[in-house]
C-alpha positions in Angstrom: -9.6 44.7 -6.8 -9.1 42.3 -10.1 -9.8 39.0 -8.9 -7.6 36.4 -8.7 -8.4 34.3 -12.5 -8.4 30.6 -11.1 -6.4 28.4 -13.5 -7.8 25.4 -14.7 -7.3 21.6 -13.5 -3.5 20.1 -15.3 -4.6 17.0 -16.4 -1.5 14.7 -15.2 -0.8 11.8 -17.2 1.6 8.8 -15.6 5.0 10.1 -16.2 6.3 8.0 -19.0 9.5 7.5 -17.9 8.7 5.5 -14.8 5.8 3.9 -16.6 8.1 2.3 -18.5 10.3 1.3 -16.6 7.9 -1.2 -14.3 6.4 -2.3 -17.6 10.1 -3.4 -18.1 10.6 -4.7 -15.0 7.3 -6.3 -15.0 8.3 -9.0 -17.0 10.6 -10.3 -15.7 8.6 -10.5 -11.6 6.1 -12.5 -13.7 8.5 -14.7 -14.6 9.1 -15.5 -10.9 5.6 -14.7 -9.8 4.6 -18.6 -9.7 8.0 -19.5 -8.2 7.5 -17.0 -4.9 4.0 -17.7 -4.7 5.5 -22.2 -4.3 8.1 -20.8 -2.6 6.1 -17.9 -0.2 9.1 -15.8 -0.4 9.6 -13.3 -2.6 12.2 -13.6 -4.7 15.8 -11.0 -3.9 15.9 -10.8 -7.1 12.7 -8.8 -7.8 13.7 -6.6 -5.2 17.3 -5.4 -6.9 14.4 -5.5 -9.8 12.2 -3.0 -8.2 16.2 -0.9 -7.2 17.2 -0.5 -10.5 13.9 1.1 -12.1 13.4 3.7 -9.4 10.8 1.6 -8.5 11.4 1.2 -4.2 11.8 5.7 -4.6 9.0 7.0 -5.5 8.3 8.2 -2.6 10.9 9.5 -2.0 11.8 13.2 -2.9 14.3 14.0 -6.1 16.6 16.5 -3.7 17.2 13.5 -1.7 18.1 11.0 -5.3 14.2 9.6 -5.0 12.2 9.4 -7.9 9.3 11.2 -6.8 6.3 10.0 -8.5 3.2 11.6 -7.9 0.2 9.5 -7.2 -0.8 9.1 -10.3 2.1 8.1 -11.2 2.2 5.7 -8.4 -1.5 4.0 -9.3 0.0 3.2 -12.7 3.2 1.9 -11.5 1.4 -0.1 -8.9 -1.2 -1.6 -11.1 2.0 -2.6 -13.8 3.5 -4.5 -10.5 0.2 -5.5 -9.3 -0.3 -7.3 -12.3 3.1 -9.6 -12.5 2.9 -10.1 -9.2 1.0 -9.3 -5.9 3.8 -10.1 -3.6 6.2 -7.9 -4.8 3.6 -5.0 -5.0 2.5 -5.8 -1.7 5.5 -5.2 0.1 6.8 -2.5 -2.3 3.5 -0.9 -1.2 4.5 -0.7 2.5 8.1 -0.2 2.0 6.7 3.4 0.2 4.7 4.2 3.2 7.7 4.0 5.8 9.7 5.9 3.4 6.9 8.8 3.5 6.2 8.2 7.2 10.3 8.0 8.0 10.2 11.5 6.5 7.3 12.9 8.1 8.4 11.5 11.6 12.1 12.4 11.6 12.2 14.9 9.7 16.2 15.5 8.6 16.9 12.7 10.8 15.3 9.8 8.3 18.1 11.0 5.6 20.8 8.6 5.7 17.8 5.8 5.7 16.5 7.3 2.8 19.5 7.2 1.3 20.4 3.9 2.0 16.9 3.3 -0.5 17.9 5.2 -2.9 21.3 4.4 -3.3 22.1 0.3 -2.5 18.4 -0.8 -2.9 17.3 -1.0 0.9 13.8 -2.7 2.1 12.1 -1.2 4.3 9.4 -3.4 6.9 7.1 -2.5 9.4 4.4 -3.4 12.1 1.7 -0.7 12.1 -0.2 -1.9 15.0 1.8 -0.7 18.5 3.0 -3.6 19.8 5.3 -5.6 22.3 6.2 -4.4 26.0 8.8 -1.3 25.9 9.7 0.4 28.6 12.3 3.5 29.3 16.2 2.8 29.8 19.2 4.7 30.4 19.4 6.5 27.0 16.2 5.0 25.2 14.1 2.1 25.8 14.4 -1.9 25.8 11.5 -3.8 24.2 9.9 -7.0 24.1 7.5 -9.2 22.5 5.8 -10.7 18.6 4.5 -7.5 16.0 2.6 -8.8 13.6 1.6 -8.7 9.9 5.1 -7.3 9.1 5.2 -7.2 6.0 9.1 -7.9 3.5 10.2 -8.6 6.8 12.0 -11.7 5.6 14.2 -9.6 3.0 14.1 -6.4 5.0 16.9 -4.1 6.0 15.3 -2.2 8.5 12.3 -3.1 10.1 10.5 -0.2 12.2 7.6 -1.5 14.8 5.1 0.8 16.3 5.0 0.6 20.3 3.7 2.0 23.4 5.2 3.6 26.1 4.5 4.9 29.8 3.9 9.0 30.1 2.9 11.6 27.6 5.4 11.8 24.8 8.4 14.7 25.4 6.0 17.5 23.3 3.5 17.3 25.5 3.1 20.6 27.1 0.4 20.5 29.8 -3.6 21.4 29.7 -2.7 23.1 26.2 -2.0 20.0 25.3 -4.6 18.1 26.1 -6.7 17.9 29.7 -4.9 15.6 31.3 -1.1 13.7 30.3 -2.0 10.9 28.7 -0.6 7.8 30.3 1.3 6.4 27.3 2.5 7.4 24.2 3.3 6.0 20.6 6.9 5.4 19.4 8.3 3.8 16.0 11.1 1.8 17.0 13.9 1.7 14.3 16.0 -1.9 14.1 18.3 -2.7 11.6 17.8 -6.7 9.9 20.5 -8.2 11.3 19.2 -6.9 15.1 20.5 -9.5 17.9 17.4 -10.5 19.9 15.1 -10.0 16.9 14.1 -13.1 15.1 11.2 -13.4 12.6 8.7 -16.1 13.4 7.5 -17.7 10.0 3.9 -17.2 10.4 2.2 -16.1 6.9 1.0 -19.4 6.1 -1.8 -17.5 3.8 -3.6 -17.6 1.3 -3.4 -14.3 0.0 -0.3 -12.9 -1.4 2.0 -16.0 0.0 5.0 -14.5 -0.7 5.0 -11.1 0.7 6.8 -12.5 3.4 4.3 -11.1 6.0 5.5 -13.0 9.1 5.8 -11.8 13.0 8.7 -10.7 14.1 10.1 -10.9 18.2 11.9 -9.0 20.4 13.7 -10.1 23.6 15.1 -7.4 25.8 16.2 -5.5 22.7 18.6 -2.2 23.1 17.0 1.0 21.0 18.0 3.8 21.7 16.2 7.1 21.8 17.2 8.8 18.3 16.3 5.1 17.0 12.8 5.3 18.6 10.7 8.5 16.8 7.6 9.5 18.3 4.7 8.8 16.4 3.3 12.1 13.7 0.4 11.5 12.6 -1.5 14.0 11.0 -5.6 14.2 9.9 -6.9 11.9 7.7 -7.2 14.6 5.8 -3.2 16.2 5.7 -0.2 15.3 3.7 2.6 13.3 5.7 4.6 16.4 4.0 3.4 19.4 4.2 7.0 20.9 3.4 7.2 18.4 1.1 7.4 18.6 -3.1 3.9 19.1 -4.4 4.5 15.6 -6.1 4.2 14.2 -2.8 2.4 16.7 -0.9 -1.2 14.6 -0.9 -3.3 13.1 2.0 -2.6 9.3 1.6 -4.6 7.8 4.2 -6.5 5.7 1.4 -3.4 3.6 0.2 -4.1 4.6 -3.6 -0.7 2.1 -4.1 -2.7 -0.8 -2.9 -6.3 0.1 -4.9 -3.9 0.3 -8.4 -2.2 -3.2 -7.8 -5.3 -4.3 -7.0 -7.0 -3.0 -10.5 -3.7 -4.3 -11.9 -4.6 -7.9 -11.2 -7.8 -7.9 -12.2 -6.9 -6.4 -15.5 -4.4 -9.3 -15.6 -7.0 -12.1 -14.8 -9.1 -10.5 -17.5 -6.3 -10.8 -20.2 -5.8 -14.2 -19.8 -9.5 -15.2 -19.3 -10.0 -13.2 -22.9 -7.2 -15.1 -24.3 -8.1 -18.5 -22.7 -11.2 -17.6 -24.1 -10.3 -17.3 -27.4 -8.1 -20.2 -27.1 -10.0 -23.0 -25.5 -13.3 -25.0 -26.3 -16.5 -25.9 -23.9 -16.1 -29.1 -22.2 -19.8 -30.3 -23.6 -20.3 -29.4 -26.8 -17.1 -28.4 -28.5 -17.9 -24.7 -29.5 -15.4 -22.1 -28.9 -15.7 -20.5 -25.1 -15.9 -17.1 -26.5 -19.0 -17.8 -29.0 -20.8 -18.6 -25.8 -23.6 -15.3 -24.1 -22.6 -16.2 -20.4 -18.8 -15.8 -21.5 -19.3 -12.8 -22.8 -21.1 -11.2 -20.6 -18.3 -12.1 -17.9 -15.5 -10.5 -19.6 -18.2 -7.5 -20.1 -18.9 -7.1 -16.6 -15.1 -7.8 -14.9 -13.7 -5.5 -17.7 -16.4 -2.6 -17.0 -16.1 -2.9 -13.2 -12.2 -2.3 -13.7 -12.4 0.5 -16.2 -15.3 2.3 -13.6 -12.9 1.3 -10.5 -9.7 3.0 -12.1 -12.1 6.0 -13.7 -12.9 6.9 -10.4 -9.5 6.5 -8.4 -8.0 8.5 -11.5 -10.2 10.9 -10.9 -10.2 11.3 -7.8 -6.1 11.4 -7.9 -5.9 13.7 -10.5 -7.7 15.9 -8.4 -6.0 15.9 -5.0 -2.4 15.8 -6.7 -4.1 19.4 -8.6 -4.7 20.9 -5.1 -1.4 20.1 -3.8 0.4 21.7 -7.2 -2.1 25.1 -6.7 -0.7 24.9 -3.4 -4.9 24.7 -1.8 -4.9 23.6 1.5 -6.9 20.2 1.7 -9.8 19.7 3.3 -11.6 16.1 4.6 -14.0 15.7 1.7 -10.7 15.3 0.0 -9.9 12.1 2.3 -13.6 11.1 2.2 -13.1 11.3 -2.2 -10.3 9.4 -1.6 -11.5 6.8 0.7 -14.4 6.3 -1.6 -12.5 5.8 -4.9 -10.0 3.7 -3.7 -12.5 0.6 -2.0 -14.2 1.2 -5.2 -11.3 0.4 -7.3 -10.5 -2.6 -4.1 -13.7 -4.0 -4.1 -14.8 -4.0 -8.8 -11.2 -5.5 -8.6 -13.0 -8.9 -6.3 -15.8 -8.3 -8.1 -14.6 -8.2 -12.0 -12.2 -11.2 -11.3 -14.6 -13.1 -9.8 -17.0 -12.9 -12.0 -13.7 -14.2 -14.5 -14.9 -17.6 -13.1 -17.8 -18.3 -15.1 -15.5 -18.3 -18.3 -12.4 -20.4 -16.6 -14.6 -23.3 -14.6 -13.0 -25.8 -13.4 -9.8 -25.0 -14.7 -9.7 -21.7 -13.0 -9.0 -24.2 -9.9 -5.4 -25.6 -11.1 -2.8 -23.8 -9.5 -0.5 -25.0 -12.9 -2.9 -21.8 -14.2 -2.2 -18.0 -13.3 -6.1 -17.6 -12.7 -6.1 -19.2 -9.6 -3.6 -17.1 -8.0 -5.4 -13.7 -9.2 -8.4 -14.9 -7.5 -6.5 -15.3 -4.1 -4.0 -12.6 -4.3 -7.0 -10.2 -4.9 -8.7 -10.9 -2.2 -6.4 -9.1 0.1 -7.6 -5.5 -1.8 -10.8 -5.5 1.1 -8.7 -7.4 4.4 -6.3 -4.8 5.2 -7.1 -3.3 8.7 -7.2 0.4 7.9 -8.7 0.3 5.0 -11.3 -2.3 5.2 -14.5 -2.0 4.1 -16.8 -1.5 6.9 -14.5 0.9 8.2 -14.1 2.9 5.1 -17.9 3.3 5.1 -18.4 3.9 8.5 -16.3 7.0 7.7 -17.1 8.4 4.7 -21.1 8.4 6.0 -20.2 10.0 8.8 -18.3 12.6 6.9 -20.9 13.0 5.0 -23.3 13.7 7.8 -21.2 15.7 9.9 -21.3 13.6 12.7 -17.0 13.6 14.2 -15.4 10.1 13.8 -15.4 9.3 17.1 -18.9 8.9 17.7 -20.1 6.4 18.6 -21.9 3.8 18.5 -18.3 2.7 16.2 -18.1 -0.3 14.1 -15.2 -2.4 15.9 
């Protein structure tokens, strides 16, 4: 038998149409960034601009009208939008996660929701941590309680809230599904923004991503029909959310590379503006150009190297896993582990880069009248997200390298 000739990997580049669209819209979004930060709210015009540019549908298949961007393109797009306004990129990223998750959980039942995104620019928010008190009721469920950290909540068209319901899930088939019936199962409550009994409490008085509207959502005896409460679907970390979807979207996305892309964008914007600052300003003492000081030269060099190395590792792994999707190859746990590593390196390097640039800015870096102070605050979000916290990622990667199951004690908490 003649051995099958292996095809060389494709050098995937970001889609030029989406990159250009992102660059064009980023100019307008950047002009509103300072005001969004002060008002603690992303302007509705930003969401409209993202919709017109096809940015809200990057995670939606073309067959449903979406722009269907592969991960390489998504990283480039989020870097551009993140450099313009971190709050806007954060809202867009959380929205895109739910576009994918809704299709994975609901299948064809999610099509009307995704068409609402494509055709009308609907924005989706979500609370991923199960909350509230949800009980079965005739035809559905009744839920009350509080869900924190719902990004984009004030401008959303749809809000998804994760919750636990008593009893095993409908697809539990006895001993074959587990030794004993689970006491609870996870569902997502799909609610329109004007849902009666739902209120948004503006709790996001934060340091970072001030405009992201990552507020609390409260329900007071709200009824949700069963077809609006899909059962949680969560593939293994190395498996795709859309195993039967288009190759561009058929990749594991647990590492949330959109977040890493936007953090690199924040750091790149901070570097670019600091270089211009250093060229134009003189030292407070001595009057010589800031750019002539070796310490400042070292600082911008360190920042540039941190950004470039983080970006290179991230793109290396994003291209590798996208090539596997295009070739129809099976994903393995090592794929997810490497994506987690690359994502964390990018986020931590972005933060290190901005920290290093303070040496050039000096006390000027503290002024809220300049963008740098906002970059310094916003880039810190990259290491605070619960599902991708640095120690959690290191635990997962370390256990993988040691061939230790993830649920083995002791566990990071």
